[in-house]
Phi, psi and omega in degrees: 000124183278125182294152180291163181295323179296322180292319177300315179296321177300312181293328177296315181293329182289322181263354178221072181296149180284147179266122183250125178240130180234116181237125179267121183249124177269116181294140178265120180260125179251115177290148175298154181307320180297318177290325178299323177291345182267003182295336183284348183297317186300303177299324181294327177292337177276326184278325187304314180300321178297319179294322178296318180296320177300316179295314182296316182289326177295316175292331179299338179301320179295319180292320180296320182298310181290331177293328174302313176303312186295321183294314183290323175302314177295326178298323178275007176091004180283158179256112180286125182252344180206135176230109186238132177218129176057042175081000182243131173273127183255343179211136012274350176213153182286118185205136177281117184228066179294345180293343177269001177097178185248019176272230177217142182220138170230121177250133180231156182229114171180150181282063182282157179289170181292322181295315177297320179302317179295321176297319177295317178297322183286340191289335183297298181291332179293322181292318179293326176297315180297322174296319178299312180296320176298319180297317179295319179296321180295319181294328179276338187254322186260149179278071186265132178227170174075213185295322178302319177300315183296315181301314182291326178296322177287318178297329178297341178270007181295345177298340178301331179301316178283322185292313181299321187282357173260356179298320175298324178295325180280357178093005181267070182232146179290159177299139177101352177278117181273176186291333181291316178292321179300317180294324180285321180293316182259049188300319185293318182299310182290329176294317180297316179296322177297332178277359178103000180282122181301141182307313183295322180295318178295313180297318180294321180294321180292315180294319183294312179299321177300315181294314180297318180299320182293317179298313181286335174293314180296322178298318180293320184286341179273351182293000000 
């Protein structure tokens, strides 16, 4: 008996199963040269806000220093008559005043005592140092990410305001710096000594806090 055609085909499939192959091909897209050169825009868009924050917070150290003077002066009842930072007078009116230099100046008017005057002078670098310590603590304790993390990381370096300004006292000053400029540059040190704080204690405190801030800043950034 001759098998039917369908039976022959069935037997053929049983002993000769079909080979099924499935291959997924990812198409390779080649951008035109002009579009390929624009690939840097996306990462630049992510980096640019951080660079802007770094610049603003770094410049903010000068404002924070002078704000420390102004706050303590107001606390003791003095009247702040000028607030100048980076060659610009910001108070009582906005005015370009490069003739006063490009540092920072706060002028106050009141018959304050010598002790209060020294506390006001010491307040500038002390305020930036406290901001630095606070920023480092926040980075180590709080789960801060993104631009806020970048801002606090830069603020954590505000201790450089105090550290750099003791360098003339340590003798690390360039030629041509006279004693009058040194006293003005290291104002917090001389104010602290005038308040009765031993020179070695003040210098050691600034160096120690700077080292600790650096260690804890590195620890926070490695988290």
